C-alpha positions in Angstrom: -10.7 15.7 -8.8 -9.9 12.2 -7.5 -11.4 11.1 -4.4 -9.1 8.6 -2.7 -5.5 8.7 -2.1 -3.1 6.6 -4.3 -0.9 4.0 -3.0 2.6 5.1 -4.0 3.6 3.2 -7.0 6.9 2.1 -5.5 5.5 1.0 -2.2 6.5 -2.3 -1.2 4.7 -4.5 1.5 8.2 -5.8 3.0 9.4 -2.3 3.3 6.3 -1.0 5.1 6.4 -4.1 7.4 10.0 -3.5 8.0 9.1 0.3 8.9 6.5 -0.5 11.5 8.6 -3.5 12.9 11.8 -1.3 13.3 9.6 1.7 14.7 7.9 -0.6 17.3 10.9 -2.8 18.2 13.9 -0.5 17.8 12.4 2.8 18.7 9.4 2.0 21.2 7.0 3.0 18.9 8.3 6.6 18.0 11.5 8.1 16.4 12.7 11.0 14.2 12.8 9.9 10.3 16.5 10.2 10.1 16.9 7.7 12.9 14.7 5.2 11.4 16.6 5.7 8.0 19.9 5.1 9.9 18.8 2.0 11.7 17.2 0.6 8.3 20.4 1.4 6.5 18.3 3.4 4.0 18.4 6.7 2.3 15.3 8.7 3.6 14.4 9.0 -0.2 14.2 5.3 -0.4 12.4 5.2 2.9 9.6 7.5 1.6 7.5 5.1 -0.5 7.1 3.0 2.6 6.3 6.0 4.9 3.6 7.1 2.6 2.0 3.9 2.4 2.2 3.3 6.0 0.6 6.7 6.6 -2.1 6.1 4.3 -2.8 2.6 5.8 -3.0 4.3 9.1 -0.4 2.3 10.5 1.9 5.4 11.4 1.6 9.2 12.1 4.1 11.8 11.1 4.3 15.1 13.2 7.1 17.6 13.2 9.6 15.0 11.5 8.7 12.4 14.1 7.0 9.2 13.0 4.8 7.3 15.6 3.3 4.0 15.2 -0.6 4.0 15.9 -2.7 1.3 17.5 -3.7 0.2 14.1 0.1 -0.4 13.2 0.7 -2.4 16.5 -2.5 -4.3 15.8 -1.3 -5.3 12.4 2.3 -5.9 13.3 1.2 -8.4 16.0 -1.5 -10.1 14.0 -1.2 -13.6 12.6 -0.6 -13.6 8.8 -4.3 -14.5 8.2 -5.6 -11.5 10.3 -3.0 -9.2 8.8 -4.4 -10.0 5.3 -8.1 -9.3 6.6 -6.8 -6.0 8.1 -4.8 -5.1 4.9 -7.9 -5.7 2.7 -10.1 -3.6 4.9 -7.4 -0.6 4.5 -6.5 -1.0 0.7 -10.4 -0.7 -0.3 -10.0 2.9 0.7 -6.9 3.5 -1.6 -6.5 3.6 -5.4 -5.6 1.7 -7.3 -7.2 -1.1 -5.3 -10.8 0.6 -4.7 -11.1 0.7 -8.5 -9.7 -2.6 -9.2 -11.6 -4.3 -6.9 -14.9 -2.6 -8.1 -13.9 -3.6 -11.6 -13.2 -7.3 -10.6 -16.5 -7.8 -9.0 -18.3 -7.3 -12.3 -16.0 -8.9 -14.6 -12.4 -10.2 -15.2 -10.0 -7.1 -15.8 -6.8 -6.4 -17.3 -4.3 -3.9 -16.1 -5.0 -1.7 -19.2 -8.8 -1.7 -18.2 -7.8 -0.6 -14.8 -5.5 2.3 -16.2 -8.3 3.4 -18.3 -10.7 3.6 -15.5 -8.4 5.4 -13.1 -7.6 7.9 -16.0 -11.3 8.5 -16.3 -11.4 9.5 -12.5 -8.5 11.8 -13.1 -5.6 10.2 -11.3 -2.5 11.5 -12.8 -0.6 8.5 -11.5 -1.5 6.7 -14.6 0.8 9.0 -16.8 3.9 7.5 -15.0 6.6 5.9 -17.2 6.2 2.1 -16.7 2.7 2.4 -15.0 1.5 -1.1 -16.3 4.6 -3.0 -14.7 4.0 -0.7 -11.7 0.6 -1.6 -11.4 1.2 -5.2 -11.7 3.6 -5.1 -9.0 1.2 -3.4 -6.6 -1.9 -5.5 -7.3 0.1 -8.7 -7.0 2.2 -7.6 -4.1 -0.8 -6.0 -1.9 -3.8 -7.0 -3.5 -3.5 -10.7 -4.2 -1.5 -10.9 -1.0 -4.5 -9.3 1.0 -7.1 -11.7 -0.7 -9.0 -9.1 -2.3 -7.7 -10.0 -5.9 -7.0 -13.1 -7.8 -4.9 -13.0 -11.0 -5.7 -15.5 -13.9 -3.4 -15.1 -16.8 -3.4 -11.4 -17.7 -6.9 -11.0 -16.0 -7.8 -10.1 -12.4 -10.8 -10.9 -10.5 -12.0 -9.7 -7.0 -12.5 -12.0 -4.4 -15.6 -10.8 -2.1 
């Protein structure tokens, strides 16, 4: 059984940032999910990947249909870009596929196929999703590379200590 939560494959950094920014600035830190979706001109289904990612990252909490920004979410939102990258790196290391990608990349360069194989060995069913290679490439680039934990060279990734 897998140990760590898996980042939603369709979670995008800009959407998570937009969610916590809207929550903090338009709703003073707490609001019903329907109100947030309305403010962001989004369907709830479209908002769910960002919401789940924000929960996994510890930036928001969900209780009884209300979403509340956490102290960690406020810290991230108010941080400079360089500090956001550091915060994100610390958070991502405890989420898949980043945990496994980082571990692989510390030992040798790896491809997305190497990562899929390793995640499959660990029992993550997410690796069976249609288009998994493309989805993982987007996640690794948008989150892992931005956070400074991974670097891409051609088709391979390496971990940055």
